[in-house]
Backbone as a printed PyTorch tensor [residue, N CA C, xyz], in Angstrom:
tensor([[[ 80.5790, 133.5520, 129.6960],
         [ 79.6220, 133.6030, 128.7570],
         [ 78.5260, 132.2360, 128.6110]],

        [[ 77.5660, 132.2570, 129.0410],
         [ 76.7280, 131.1500, 129.0540],
         [ 76.2040, 130.8300, 127.5880]],

        [[ 75.7230, 129.2660, 127.5380],
         [ 74.9340, 128.8890, 126.5340],
         [ 74.2790, 129.8130, 125.6130]],

        [[ 73.2730, 130.4130, 125.9750],
         [ 72.5110, 130.9310, 125.2530],
         [ 73.3020, 132.2090, 124.5010]],

        [[ 74.1000, 132.6920, 125.6000],
         [ 74.6760, 134.0220, 124.8210],
         [ 75.5940, 133.8320, 123.9180]],

        [[ 76.5510, 132.4450, 124.2880],
         [ 77.1680, 132.2910, 123.3790],
         [ 76.7140, 131.8260, 121.5990]],

        [[ 75.6260, 131.4950, 121.7100],
         [ 74.9680, 131.2040, 120.4510],
         [ 74.4280, 132.4080, 119.9300]],

        [[ 73.9450, 133.2900, 120.5380],
         [ 73.5150, 134.5840, 120.2550],
         [ 74.7780, 135.1820, 119.3350]],

        [[ 75.9080, 135.2740, 120.2050],
         [ 76.9810, 136.2060, 119.3860],
         [ 77.3080, 135.6540, 118.3180]],

        [[ 77.5450, 134.1220, 118.1080],
         [ 77.8900, 133.3190, 117.0750],
         [ 76.9980, 133.9170, 115.8600]],

        [[ 75.7350, 133.7180, 116.2820],
         [ 74.6130, 133.7110, 114.9730],
         [ 74.7250, 135.5050, 114.4660]],

        [[ 75.2430, 136.2020, 115.4710],
         [ 75.0960, 137.7190, 114.8420],
         [ 76.7050, 138.3570, 114.2700]],

        [[ 77.4440, 137.5360, 114.6820],
         [ 79.1080, 137.6360, 113.8730],
         [ 79.4260, 136.4050, 113.4060]],

        [[ 80.6780, 137.1220, 113.0380],
         [ 81.6010, 136.0150, 112.0310],
         [ 82.6400, 135.6130, 112.9480]],

        [[ 82.4900, 134.6180, 113.7790],
         [ 83.3550, 134.1400, 114.9770],
         [ 84.3800, 133.0930, 114.2380]],

        [[ 85.5200, 133.4920, 114.5170],
         [ 86.8310, 132.5800, 114.0380],
         [ 87.5390, 131.6090, 114.5710]],

        [[ 86.7840, 131.5140, 116.0620],
         [ 87.3800, 130.4120, 116.9410],
         [ 86.7970, 130.7440, 118.1740]],

        [[ 86.6390, 129.6130, 119.1050],
         [ 85.9700, 129.8660, 119.8840],
         [ 86.9550, 129.4240, 121.3760]],

        [[ 87.1160, 130.0580, 122.6680],
         [ 87.7640, 129.4260, 123.7660],
         [ 86.7490, 129.1710, 124.8040]],

        [[ 86.6890, 128.0750, 125.3250],
         [ 86.0260, 127.7470, 126.5960],
         [ 86.6860, 127.2290, 127.7150]],

        [[ 86.3340, 128.3120, 128.7540],
         [ 86.4070, 128.0160, 130.1780],
         [ 85.9600, 126.9550, 130.8570]],

        [[ 86.2500, 125.8420, 131.1440],
         [ 85.1290, 125.0600, 131.9120],
         [ 85.3340, 125.6050, 133.6130]],

        [[ 85.8290, 126.6110, 133.9660],
         [ 85.6590, 126.7540, 135.4140],
         [ 84.7990, 127.5620, 135.3970]],

        [[ 84.3480, 128.3080, 134.5740],
         [ 83.2760, 129.3690, 133.9730],
         [ 82.0550, 128.7600, 133.5770]],

        [[ 81.7370, 127.3580, 132.8790],
         [ 80.7830, 126.9180, 132.4670],
         [ 80.7990, 125.4690, 132.5400]],

        [[ 79.4360, 124.7830, 132.8890],
         [ 79.7250, 123.6190, 133.2710],
         [ 80.0410, 122.8080, 132.1830]],

        [[ 80.2850, 121.2330, 132.3780],
         [ 80.3790, 120.4700, 130.9380],
         [ 79.2080, 120.2350, 130.2980]],

        [[ 77.9140, 120.2300, 130.9220],
         [ 76.9980, 119.7250, 130.3230],
         [ 76.4340, 120.9900, 129.3020]],

        [[ 76.6470, 122.1570, 129.9810],
         [ 76.7270, 123.2780, 128.9710],
         [ 77.4560, 123.4760, 127.5140]],

        [[ 78.5020, 122.9790, 128.0540],
         [ 79.6420, 122.9520, 127.1970],
         [ 79.5400, 122.3180, 125.8800]],

        [[ 78.9830, 121.0060, 126.4580],
         [ 78.9700, 120.1550, 125.1230],
         [ 77.3250, 120.6480, 124.0580]],

        [[ 76.3980, 121.2140, 124.9640],
         [ 75.2650, 121.3510, 124.2150],
         [ 75.7530, 122.4150, 123.1600]],

        [[ 76.7300, 123.4800, 123.9050],
         [ 76.8990, 124.2600, 122.9490],
         [ 77.8460, 124.2910, 122.0380]],

        [[ 78.4430, 123.1730, 122.2310],
         [ 79.7080, 122.6300, 120.8140],
         [ 78.6650, 121.9990, 119.8580]],

        [[ 77.9080, 121.5390, 120.3920],
         [ 76.6910, 120.7090, 119.2060],
         [ 76.1720, 121.8040, 118.2330]],

        [[ 75.6860, 123.1110, 118.8460],
         [ 75.3700, 123.8350, 118.0200],
         [ 76.1620, 124.5400, 117.4810]],

        [[ 77.1420, 124.9100, 117.8420],
         [ 78.0860, 126.0730, 117.3650],
         [ 79.3410, 125.2900, 116.2780]],

        [[ 79.7230, 123.7610, 116.3610],
         [ 81.0230, 123.6010, 115.6870],
         [ 80.7280, 123.7350, 114.1280]],

        [[ 79.5180, 123.5440, 113.6870],
         [ 79.5440, 123.8850, 112.3140],
         [ 79.3460, 125.3360, 111.8770]],

        [[ 79.3000, 126.1150, 112.8180],
         [ 78.7480, 127.5650, 112.5300],
         [ 80.1560, 128.3050, 112.6400]],

        [[ 81.0170, 127.8600, 113.4230],
         [ 82.5760, 128.4190, 113.8810],
         [ 83.7190, 128.1200, 112.4230]],

        [[ 84.1640, 128.9770, 112.0340],
         [ 85.1280, 128.5490, 110.6330],
         [ 86.5280, 128.3820, 111.1750]],

        [[ 86.4410, 128.3080, 112.5900],
         [ 88.1620, 127.8350, 113.0530],
         [ 88.1770, 127.0120, 114.1790]],

        [[ 89.0800, 127.2640, 114.8320],
         [ 89.4280, 126.1920, 116.2930],
         [ 88.2840, 126.2530, 117.3750]],

        [[ 88.1000, 125.4310, 118.1040],
         [ 87.3030, 125.5680, 119.4880],
         [ 88.5320, 124.8410, 120.3470]],

        [[ 88.8420, 125.5710, 121.2360],
         [ 89.6590, 125.1020, 122.5870],
         [ 88.9970, 125.4240, 123.6290]],

        [[ 89.4000, 124.1550, 124.1880],
         [ 88.7140, 123.8860, 125.7560],
         [ 89.7790, 124.0340, 126.6400]],

        [[ 89.7530, 125.0280, 128.0980],
         [ 90.4050, 124.7340, 128.9770],
         [ 89.6010, 124.3680, 130.2860]],

        [[ 90.0540, 123.1660, 130.9870],
         [ 89.7470, 122.2900, 131.5930],
         [ 90.5510, 122.5420, 133.1520]],

        [[ 90.0000, 122.6060, 134.2640],
         [ 90.4520, 122.4510, 135.6540],
         [ 91.1420, 121.6780, 135.9270]],

        [[ 90.9440, 120.2080, 135.7370],
         [ 91.2690, 119.1740, 135.8000],
         [ 91.1530, 117.9900, 134.6120]],

        [[ 92.2880, 116.9890, 134.7120],
         [ 92.1300, 116.2730, 133.4970],
         [ 91.2740, 114.9620, 133.9760]],

        [[ 90.2420, 114.8270, 132.6640],
         [ 88.7580, 113.8760, 132.7840],
         [ 89.0440, 113.0410, 131.2640]],

        [[ 89.3290, 111.9040, 131.6580],
         [ 89.3940, 111.2200, 130.2480],
         [ 88.1380, 111.0850, 129.6670]],

        [[ 87.1650, 110.7330, 130.4890],
         [ 85.7620, 110.4590, 129.9370],
         [ 85.0960, 111.9610, 129.2210]],

        [[ 85.4630, 112.8790, 129.9610],
         [ 85.3980, 114.2760, 129.5840],
         [ 85.6530, 114.7430, 128.2020]],

        [[ 87.0520, 114.3680, 128.4040],
         [ 87.8190, 114.7240, 127.0450],
         [ 87.5790, 114.1220, 125.6520]],

        [[ 87.3910, 112.6810, 126.1690],
         [ 86.9200, 111.8420, 124.9570],
         [ 85.6510, 112.2580, 124.3660]],

        [[ 84.4640, 112.8600, 124.8830],
         [ 83.1570, 113.2770, 124.4510],
         [ 83.6010, 114.6080, 124.0910]],

        [[ 84.6240, 115.3050, 124.0560],
         [ 84.9660, 116.6620, 123.8140],
         [ 85.5210, 116.5290, 122.4860]],

        [[ 86.3170, 115.7520, 122.3160],
         [ 87.0770, 115.3150, 121.0290],
         [ 85.9970, 114.7450, 119.8990]],

        [[ 84.8680, 114.2870, 120.3150],
         [ 84.4340, 113.4120, 119.6020],
         [ 83.2300, 114.6970, 119.1690]],

        [[ 82.9120, 115.6410, 119.9620],
         [ 82.6210, 116.7210, 119.2170],
         [ 83.1310, 117.7710, 118.3610]],

        [[ 84.3000, 117.2300, 117.8370],
         [ 85.4960, 118.1180, 117.2860],
         [ 86.0550, 119.3270, 117.8440]],

        [[ 86.5130, 119.2780, 119.2440],
         [ 86.9250, 120.3600, 119.3660],
         [ 88.3130, 120.1900, 119.0250]],

        [[ 89.1400, 121.0530, 118.9640],
         [ 90.8140, 121.0850, 118.5850],
         [ 91.4720, 120.9390, 119.4800]],

        [[ 91.5370, 121.5340, 120.6870],
         [ 92.5730, 121.2270, 121.6310],
         [ 91.9310, 121.0940, 123.2880]],

        [[ 92.7260, 120.8750, 123.9370],
         [ 91.8320, 120.5340, 125.1960],
         [ 93.0840, 120.7450, 126.4420]],

        [[ 93.2230, 121.7670, 127.0650],
         [ 94.4310, 122.3460, 127.9570],
         [ 93.5590, 122.3480, 129.3730]],

        [[ 94.8270, 121.5150, 130.1430],
         [ 94.7580, 121.8150, 132.0300],
         [ 94.9970, 123.1710, 132.3910]],

        [[ 94.0940, 123.6250, 133.3230],
         [ 94.5980, 125.0900, 133.5760],
         [ 95.6490, 125.4790, 133.3690]],

        [[ 96.5450, 124.8900, 134.4600],
         [ 97.8260, 125.2250, 134.3880],
         [ 98.8510, 125.1260, 133.2350]],

        [[ 98.5890, 125.7190, 132.2980],
         [ 99.3450, 125.5320, 131.0850],
         [100.3570, 126.9160, 130.9100]],

        [[101.7410, 126.7230, 130.3000],
         [102.4760, 127.6120, 129.8450],
         [101.2860, 128.8110, 129.1210]],

        [[101.4260, 129.7530, 128.9790],
         [100.6560, 130.6960, 128.7210],
         [101.1940, 131.0490, 127.0280]],

        [[102.7530, 131.0140, 126.7170],
         [103.3300, 131.1580, 125.7500],
         [103.1680, 129.6560, 124.6780]],

        [[102.7100, 128.4460, 125.5590],
         [102.6560, 127.3720, 124.6170],
         [101.2890, 127.2670, 124.1400]],

        [[100.1570, 127.9600, 125.0730],
         [ 98.7080, 128.1410, 124.9400],
         [ 98.8190, 128.8280, 123.1980]],

        [[ 99.5590, 130.0340, 123.6490],
         [ 99.3990, 130.9450, 122.5660],
         [ 99.7920, 130.5170, 121.2410]],

        [[100.7670, 129.8470, 121.6640],
         [101.2530, 129.3870, 119.9760],
         [100.5340, 128.2720, 119.4770]],

        [[ 99.7370, 127.3630, 120.3940],
         [ 99.1850, 125.9800, 120.0430],
         [ 97.8200, 127.0510, 119.4270]],

        [[ 97.0070, 127.8670, 119.6380],
         [ 95.8420, 128.3640, 119.1940],
         [ 96.5500, 129.2280, 117.7680]],

        [[ 97.8430, 130.2040, 117.8930],
         [ 97.8790, 130.4300, 116.4990],
         [ 98.0740, 129.3720, 115.4660]],

        [[ 98.7890, 128.1650, 115.8000],
         [ 99.0230, 127.2810, 114.8320],
         [ 97.8020, 126.4410, 114.2720]],

        [[ 96.5630, 126.1970, 115.3400],
         [ 95.4980, 126.0320, 114.7350],
         [ 95.0680, 126.8530, 113.6200]],

        [[ 94.6990, 128.2520, 114.0790],
         [ 94.1670, 128.9660, 112.9980],
         [ 95.0420, 128.8000, 111.7650]],

        [[ 96.4870, 128.9500, 112.0220],
         [ 96.8640, 128.5880, 110.5610],
         [ 96.5310, 127.2270, 109.5680]],

        [[ 96.5700, 126.4650, 110.4840],
         [ 96.0850, 125.0430, 110.1370],
         [ 94.9550, 125.5490, 109.5320]],

        [[ 93.9240, 125.8800, 109.9950],
         [ 92.6380, 126.0720, 109.4150],
         [ 92.4270, 127.0680, 107.9190]],

        [[ 93.4010, 127.7930, 108.3140],
         [ 93.4510, 128.8260, 106.9380],
         [ 94.1310, 128.1220, 105.8500]],

        [[ 95.3570, 127.1570, 106.1940],
         [ 95.6030, 126.7670, 104.7870],
         [ 94.4570, 125.5040, 104.3200]],

        [[ 94.0490, 124.8120, 105.2250],
         [ 93.1340, 123.9480, 104.7710],
         [ 92.0810, 124.6680, 103.8760]],

        [[ 91.6640, 125.6180, 104.4430],
         [ 90.5080, 126.7270, 103.8330],
         [ 91.1980, 127.0540, 102.2150]],

        [[ 92.4560, 127.1000, 102.1220],
         [ 93.0600, 127.8110, 100.9560],
         [ 92.9940, 126.5810,  99.5870]],

        [[ 93.6480, 125.2200, 100.6070],
         [ 93.8420, 123.9320,  99.8190],
         [ 92.2510, 123.7420,  99.1910]],

        [[ 91.2530, 123.8850, 100.0380],
         [ 89.9910, 123.0970,  99.6880],
         [ 89.2190, 123.9960,  98.3990]],

        [[ 89.6540, 125.3240,  98.6730],
         [ 89.5190, 126.5510,  97.6120],
         [ 90.0630, 126.2390,  96.0190]],

        [[ 91.2560, 125.4900,  96.1000],
         [ 92.0650, 124.7730,  94.8020],
         [ 91.6710, 123.8740,  94.6120]],

        [[ 90.4010, 123.0850,  94.7250],
         [ 90.5570, 121.7340,  94.5980],
         [ 88.8530, 121.5840,  93.8360]],

        [[ 88.9320, 120.6520,  92.6070],
         [ 87.8190, 120.8670,  92.1880],
         [ 86.7150, 120.2110,  92.9910]],

        [[ 85.6740, 120.1190,  92.3720],
         [ 84.4740, 119.8030,  93.3660],
         [ 84.2930, 118.4290,  93.1720]],

        [[ 84.0500, 117.2670,  93.9630],
         [ 84.1150, 115.9940,  93.5940],
         [ 82.7550, 115.6890,  94.1280]],

        [[ 81.8820, 115.1620,  93.3140],
         [ 80.5500, 114.8770,  93.8890],
         [ 80.5100, 113.6270,  94.6010]],

        [[ 79.7330, 112.9860,  95.5790],
         [ 79.5980, 111.9060,  95.8990],
         [ 79.6860, 110.6190,  94.9980]],

        [[ 79.2780, 110.5630,  93.7220],
         [ 78.7970, 109.5780,  93.1460],
         [ 79.7290, 109.5270,  92.0130]],

        [[ 81.1800, 110.3590,  92.3900],
         [ 82.1500, 110.4440,  91.1130],
         [ 82.9590, 108.8200,  91.4010]],

        [[ 83.6840, 108.3550,  90.2520],
         [ 84.4410, 107.6490,  90.1990],
         [ 85.9160, 108.0780,  89.8330]],

        [[ 86.9750, 108.3090,  90.6830],
         [ 88.2910, 108.8440,  90.2580],
         [ 88.9500, 107.6940,  89.9140]],

        [[ 90.1070, 107.9390,  88.8250],
         [ 90.9120, 107.0050,  88.8510],
         [ 92.2330, 107.5130,  88.6490]],

        [[ 92.8670, 107.0430,  89.3170],
         [ 94.3450, 107.0720,  89.4250],
         [ 95.4610, 106.0490,  89.0070]],

        [[ 96.1350, 105.9310,  87.9870],
         [ 97.1090, 104.7980,  87.3990],
         [ 95.8840, 103.7030,  87.3280]],

        [[ 96.4900, 102.6120,  88.2680],
         [ 95.2950, 101.6090,  88.1410],
         [ 94.3550, 101.7500,  89.3850]],

        [[ 94.2150, 102.0820,  89.7550],
         [ 93.4550, 102.6140,  90.8790],
         [ 92.2710, 103.1030,  90.6090]],

        [[ 91.1300, 102.8520,  91.1990],
         [ 89.7090, 103.7380,  91.4170],
         [ 89.3860, 104.2370,  92.2720]],

        [[ 88.8120, 105.2610,  93.0340],
         [ 88.2380, 105.8080,  94.1170],
         [ 86.6930, 105.8490,  93.7590]],

        [[ 85.9190, 105.0440,  94.3790],
         [ 84.2610, 104.8540,  94.5170],
         [ 83.9290, 105.7160,  95.2850]],

        [[ 83.7020, 107.2220,  95.2290],
         [ 82.9470, 107.6220,  96.4610],
         [ 81.5520, 107.3850,  96.6830]],

        [[ 80.7540, 106.6720,  95.9770],
         [ 79.2650, 106.3710,  95.9420],
         [ 79.3540, 105.1720,  96.9610]],

        [[ 79.9300, 104.3330,  96.6550],
         [ 80.5870, 103.0580,  97.8180],
         [ 81.5850, 103.1050,  98.8180]],

        [[ 82.3450, 104.4990,  98.8430],
         [ 83.3000, 104.3240,  99.7670],
         [ 84.5410, 103.2290,  99.4760]],

        [[ 85.0510, 103.0820,  98.3470],
         [ 85.8680, 101.7580,  98.1870],
         [ 87.0900, 102.4840,  97.5580]],

        [[ 87.9420, 101.6140,  97.2240],
         [ 88.8200, 101.8290,  96.3900],
         [ 89.5270, 100.3200,  95.8940]],

        [[ 89.3590, 100.7540,  94.4570],
         [ 89.3960,  99.1700,  93.2730],
         [ 90.3410,  98.9050,  92.7580]],

        [[ 91.1330,  98.1790,  92.5800],
         [ 92.7000,  97.6980,  92.1040],
         [ 92.4770,  96.4880,  91.0050]],

        [[ 92.5400,  96.8880,  89.7740],
         [ 92.5670,  95.6810,  88.6030],
         [ 91.1920,  95.1240,  88.8410]],

        [[ 90.1700,  96.0860,  89.3070],
         [ 89.0450,  95.2550,  89.3340],
         [ 88.1940,  94.8660,  90.6770]],

        [[ 89.4140,  94.7470,  91.5150],
         [ 88.6650,  94.4250,  92.8280],
         [ 88.9060,  95.1890,  93.7820]],

        [[ 88.0630,  95.0810,  94.7420],
         [ 87.9000,  96.0650,  95.8380],
         [ 88.7140,  95.7750,  96.9320]],

        [[ 89.7850,  96.5300,  97.3020],
         [ 90.6620,  95.8400,  98.1130],
         [ 90.0720,  95.9960,  99.5030]],

        [[ 89.3640,  96.7340,  99.9010],
         [ 88.4880,  96.1830, 101.4460],
         [ 89.1790,  97.2830, 102.2930]],

        [[ 89.1130,  98.4230, 101.9860],
         [ 89.4120,  99.1810, 102.9630],
         [ 88.1490,  99.5050, 103.9110]],

        [[ 88.6320,  99.9150, 105.4970],
         [ 87.3900, 100.1470, 106.0160],
         [ 87.2400, 101.8670, 105.9180]],

        [[ 85.9410, 102.5950, 106.6400],
         [ 85.7380, 103.8330, 106.2470],
         [ 87.0260, 104.4910, 106.8140]],

        [[ 88.2100, 104.3330, 108.0180],
         [ 88.8040, 105.2910, 108.5580],
         [ 90.0460, 105.4550, 107.3570]],

        [[ 90.5920, 103.9640, 106.7760],
         [ 91.2920, 103.7950, 105.9570],
         [ 91.1530, 104.3970, 104.6230]],

        [[ 89.6880, 104.4470, 104.0740],
         [ 89.4080, 105.2020, 103.0650],
         [ 89.6380, 106.5220, 102.8940]],

        [[ 89.1100, 107.2420, 104.2580],
         [ 89.0520, 108.5400, 104.3100],
         [ 90.9650, 109.1350, 104.4730]],

        [[ 91.5790, 107.9080, 104.8760],
         [ 92.8550, 108.5170, 105.0970],
         [ 93.7550, 108.3500, 103.8260]],

        [[ 93.3090, 107.1630, 102.9370],
         [ 93.9250, 107.3020, 101.7510],
         [ 93.4260, 108.3630, 100.7550]],

        [[ 92.0970, 109.1470, 100.9320],
         [ 91.7340, 110.1450,  99.9250],
         [ 92.3070, 111.2010, 100.4360]],

        [[ 92.4210, 111.3160, 101.8950],
         [ 93.1410, 112.6130, 102.5630],
         [ 94.9070, 112.8330, 101.6800]],

        [[ 95.4650, 111.4910, 101.5850],
         [ 96.7910, 111.4160, 100.9420],
         [ 97.2130, 111.6010,  99.3630]],

        [[ 95.6710, 111.0340,  99.1050],
         [ 95.4450, 111.5600,  97.6270],
         [ 95.2950, 112.9430,  97.1650]],

        [[ 94.5620, 113.7330,  98.0060],
         [ 94.4020, 114.7760,  97.9570],
         [ 95.7530, 115.7700,  97.9880]],

        [[ 96.5070, 114.9430,  98.6710],
         [ 97.8630, 115.9850,  98.9290],
         [ 99.0280, 115.1570,  98.2840]],

        [[ 98.7350, 114.3960,  97.0780],
         [ 99.8670, 113.7170,  96.6230],
         [101.1560, 114.7570,  96.0980]],

        [[102.1280, 114.4930,  96.5290],
         [103.4410, 114.9790,  96.7820],
         [103.7370, 115.7840,  97.7650]],

        [[102.7380, 115.7250,  98.3730],
         [103.3680, 116.7520,  99.9250],
         [103.6570, 115.6380, 101.1540]],

        [[104.6480, 116.2080, 101.5910],
         [105.3530, 115.4020, 102.7090],
         [103.8630, 116.1100, 103.9010]],

        [[103.4070, 114.6920, 104.2850],
         [102.1970, 114.9340, 105.7030],
         [102.8650, 114.4720, 106.9420]],

        [[103.2680, 115.5630, 107.9870],
         [103.2520, 114.6410, 109.2410],
         [102.2930, 113.8790, 109.8490]],

        [[102.9120, 113.1410, 110.8610],
         [101.5310, 112.2910, 111.6690],
         [100.4050, 113.2240, 112.2230]],

        [[100.8650, 114.6450, 112.6190],
         [ 99.8200, 115.0700, 113.4810],
         [ 98.9360, 115.9890, 112.3450]],

        [[ 99.7940, 116.5200, 111.3460],
         [ 98.6720, 116.6090, 110.1680],
         [ 97.5780, 115.9500, 109.9700]],

        [[ 97.9750, 114.6270, 109.6080],
         [ 97.0900, 113.1970, 109.3700],
         [ 96.1860, 113.3060, 110.3340]],

        [[ 96.4520, 113.4750, 111.5760],
         [ 95.7210, 113.3710, 112.8770],
         [ 94.6460, 114.2670, 112.4340]],

        [[ 95.1500, 115.4170, 111.9600],
         [ 94.2590, 116.6680, 112.0980],
         [ 93.0540, 116.3620, 110.9220]],

        [[ 93.6010, 116.5260, 109.9880],
         [ 93.1390, 115.8060, 108.4740],
         [ 92.1410, 115.3310, 108.5660]],

        [[ 92.1540, 113.7360, 109.1560],
         [ 91.4740, 112.8300, 109.0100],
         [ 90.7600, 112.4900, 109.9790]],

        [[ 91.2290, 112.2860, 111.1580],
         [ 90.6460, 112.1630, 112.8030],
         [ 89.8790, 113.6380, 113.0630]],

        [[ 90.3740, 114.7910, 112.8970],
         [ 89.6690, 115.8650, 113.1530],
         [ 89.8330, 116.4230, 114.2130]],

        [[ 90.7950, 116.0150, 115.0400],
         [ 91.3420, 116.9390, 116.2540],
         [ 92.6110, 116.6860, 116.4950]],

        [[ 93.2690, 117.1940, 117.6480],
         [ 94.5540, 117.2160, 118.1770],
         [ 94.6050, 116.1460, 118.9720]],

        [[ 95.0530, 114.6800, 118.4740],
         [ 95.1860, 113.8090, 119.4240],
         [ 96.8000, 113.2710, 119.7320]],

        [[ 97.2340, 114.4900, 120.4530],
         [ 98.7570, 114.5320, 121.1160],
         [ 98.9030, 112.8480, 121.3460]],

        [[100.1830, 112.4330, 121.4680],
         [100.3470, 110.9620, 122.2060],
         [ 99.7010, 109.8130, 121.2110]],

        [[ 99.1700, 110.1650, 120.0180],
         [ 98.2410, 108.8620, 119.7220],
         [ 98.8200, 108.9040, 118.1040]],

        [[ 99.9650, 109.5910, 117.7550],
         [100.5770, 109.2930, 116.2380],
         [100.6860, 107.7520, 115.9480]],

        [[100.8550, 107.0270, 116.9370],
         [100.9750, 105.5910, 116.6470],
         [ 99.6690, 104.9420, 115.5900]],

        [[ 98.7580, 105.7800, 115.7740],
         [ 97.6520, 105.4040, 115.1760],
         [ 97.8540, 105.4480, 113.6990]],

        [[ 98.4990, 106.5820, 113.3140],
         [ 98.9150, 107.1140, 111.9020],
         [ 99.5690, 105.8260, 111.0770]],

        [[100.7130, 105.3060, 112.0770],
         [101.5400, 104.2630, 111.6050],
         [100.6200, 103.0190, 111.4170]],

        [[ 99.8020, 102.4910, 112.1950],
         [ 99.1710, 101.2230, 112.2250],
         [ 98.1610, 101.4430, 111.0960]],

        [[ 97.3270, 102.5150, 110.4850],
         [ 96.6120, 102.8810, 109.5520],
         [ 97.4130, 102.8220, 108.1050]],

        [[ 98.6140, 103.7880, 108.0260],
         [ 99.0770, 103.3940, 107.0290],
         [ 99.8810, 101.8360, 106.5610]],

        [[100.0310, 101.2740, 107.8380],
         [100.4420,  99.8840, 107.7200],
         [ 99.6190,  99.0230, 106.8210]],

        [[ 98.2490,  99.2250, 107.4780],
         [ 97.0150,  98.5300, 106.9260],
         [ 96.9270,  98.6600, 105.5930]],

        [[ 97.0880, 100.1420, 104.8840],
         [ 96.6270, 100.3720, 103.5040],
         [ 98.0270, 100.1170, 102.7390]],

        [[ 99.0810,  99.8360, 103.2630],
         [ 99.9810,  98.9490, 102.3460],
         [ 99.9070,  97.8810, 102.0910]],

        [[ 99.2700,  97.1060, 103.2060],
         [ 99.1860,  95.8250, 102.9770],
         [ 98.3230,  95.3560, 102.1050]],

        [[ 97.0840,  96.4290, 101.8340],
         [ 96.0040,  96.4030, 100.7480],
         [ 96.4880,  96.7170,  99.4360]],

        [[ 97.1940,  97.9000,  99.3580],
         [ 97.5920,  98.4190,  98.2710],
         [ 98.8540,  97.9910,  97.1840]],

        [[100.0180,  97.6750,  98.2690],
         [101.0770,  97.4220,  97.8240],
         [101.5040,  95.8390,  97.4120]],

        [[102.0490,  95.8350,  96.7290],
         [102.7960,  94.5660,  96.0650],
         [103.5730,  94.1500,  97.0310]],

        [[104.4770,  95.1580,  97.4060],
         [105.6450,  94.5300,  98.4670],
         [105.2750,  95.5750,  99.7640]],

        [[104.5890,  95.2540, 100.6390],
         [104.4450,  96.4950, 101.3870],
         [105.7080,  96.7200, 102.3180]],

        [[106.9160,  96.0810, 102.2380],
         [107.9620,  96.4580, 102.3370],
         [108.9620,  97.4680, 101.7320]],

        [[108.5010,  97.3540, 100.7360],
         [109.0750,  98.4770,  99.6490],
         [108.1620,  99.2030,  98.8380]],

        [[107.2030,  99.8680,  99.5160],
         [106.2790, 100.3980,  98.7110],
         [106.1740, 101.3850,  97.6320]],

        [[105.2870, 101.3830,  96.9930],
         [105.6130, 102.4660,  95.7640],
         [104.3350, 103.6320,  95.8350]],

        [[103.4050, 103.2000,  96.5120],
         [102.6070, 104.4760,  96.8900],
         [102.4720, 105.0530,  97.9680]],

        [[102.7230, 104.6060,  98.8990],
         [102.7960, 105.1760, 100.4830],
         [104.1360, 105.1120, 101.0370]],

        [[105.0280, 106.2410, 100.9020],
         [106.7210, 106.3770, 101.3220],
         [106.5800, 106.8630, 102.2830]],

        [[107.8260, 106.5640, 103.2200],
         [108.0560, 107.0770, 104.5370],
         [108.9090, 108.1680, 104.5280]],

        [[108.8420, 109.0470, 105.1360],
         [109.9390, 110.2800, 105.0950],
         [110.3100, 110.4770, 106.3770]],

        [[111.4330, 109.9490, 106.5450],
         [112.0070, 109.6780, 107.9930],
         [112.0580, 111.0180, 109.0890]],

        [[111.5650, 110.6200, 110.2840],
         [111.5400, 111.8640, 111.1020],
         [110.5450, 112.9430, 111.2110]],

        [[109.6440, 112.2050, 109.5420],
         [108.6450, 113.7470, 109.4820],
         [107.2760, 112.9870, 109.1720]],

        [[106.8880, 112.3080, 107.7660],
         [105.7780, 111.3950, 107.8190],
         [105.6910, 110.5800, 106.9530]],

        [[104.6540, 110.8630, 105.9630],
         [104.3490, 109.8980, 104.8430],
         [104.0470, 111.0260, 103.6890]],

        [[104.4550, 110.3320, 102.4320],
         [103.8970, 110.7850, 100.9800],
         [103.7400, 109.8890, 100.3980]],

        [[102.3420, 110.5610,  99.2830],
         [101.7870, 109.7830,  98.3540],
         [102.1160, 109.9600,  97.0210]],

        [[102.7130, 108.9860,  96.3630],
         [103.1620, 108.9220,  94.9070],
         [102.4340, 110.2210,  94.2360]],

        [[103.0430, 110.9800,  93.3220],
         [102.5220, 112.3140,  92.8600],
         [102.5460, 111.6370,  91.1520]],

        [[102.7800, 110.7400,  90.6830],
         [103.5810, 110.2330,  89.3450],
         [102.0090, 110.3700,  88.4400]],

        [[101.0270, 110.1950,  88.8810],
         [ 99.5920, 109.9980,  87.8580],
         [ 98.8730, 111.2970,  88.2240]],

        [[ 97.8540, 111.8450,  87.2670],
         [ 97.1040, 112.5200,  87.5920],
         [ 95.5790, 111.9670,  88.2110]],

        [[ 94.9430, 112.5270,  88.4800],
         [ 93.3740, 112.1000,  88.9290],
         [ 92.7900, 112.5730,  87.9350]],

        [[ 91.7610, 111.4790,  87.5660],
         [ 90.9780, 111.3780,  86.3430],
         [ 89.3280, 111.1660,  86.4690]],

        [[ 88.5550, 112.0610,  86.1090],
         [ 87.1170, 111.6850,  86.5800],
         [ 86.6780, 110.8170,  85.7240]],

        [[ 85.9590, 109.7010,  86.0730],
         [ 85.5880, 108.7190,  84.9600],
         [ 84.0150, 108.8460,  84.6640]],

        [[ 83.0740, 109.8620,  85.5200],
         [ 82.2670, 109.8930,  85.0420],
         [ 81.8080, 111.4110,  85.6840]]])
């Protein structure tokens, strides 16, 4: 299916996901197609490539594809991955539906922390703790899922927005930075705790309260 036909199909139908085979469409058309369709498709976009191309892969993940497979993949694994992606999208949609709407100008308080969405910062005892944009996004994602154990893959999907297999060390590094800024004793954290063999969980003792 070419670029124009793909856009036509998505515009006229409720398309839940998209699989793009680079053996039948060139990379430039693929990039343009994904740019147009990413926000119109309510589920995963999966790309099948004929050969590994690191730069191509980076560009596609920057466009928010969900998975990148080489052509010689094991079919059962491919199907399992696609099913897992649909499950993840369905789960995230259910979670979003259950969350109260939070406007960008809100200040949300949790115990002695305040999350300032207008300036994308976290304040502790009146002081901005100096989170980077990605640290802020990771902390708020954990805050939204307080009391829930999240795997590194779930955090990558939820915060970075793509399947970054082999890059889970990124999560550990950002969690370490968050602890350095959040915790009185980063080696014995009270907020972000490690669940051995799985991932991380944020303390759930305090409610989120809107301050305006």
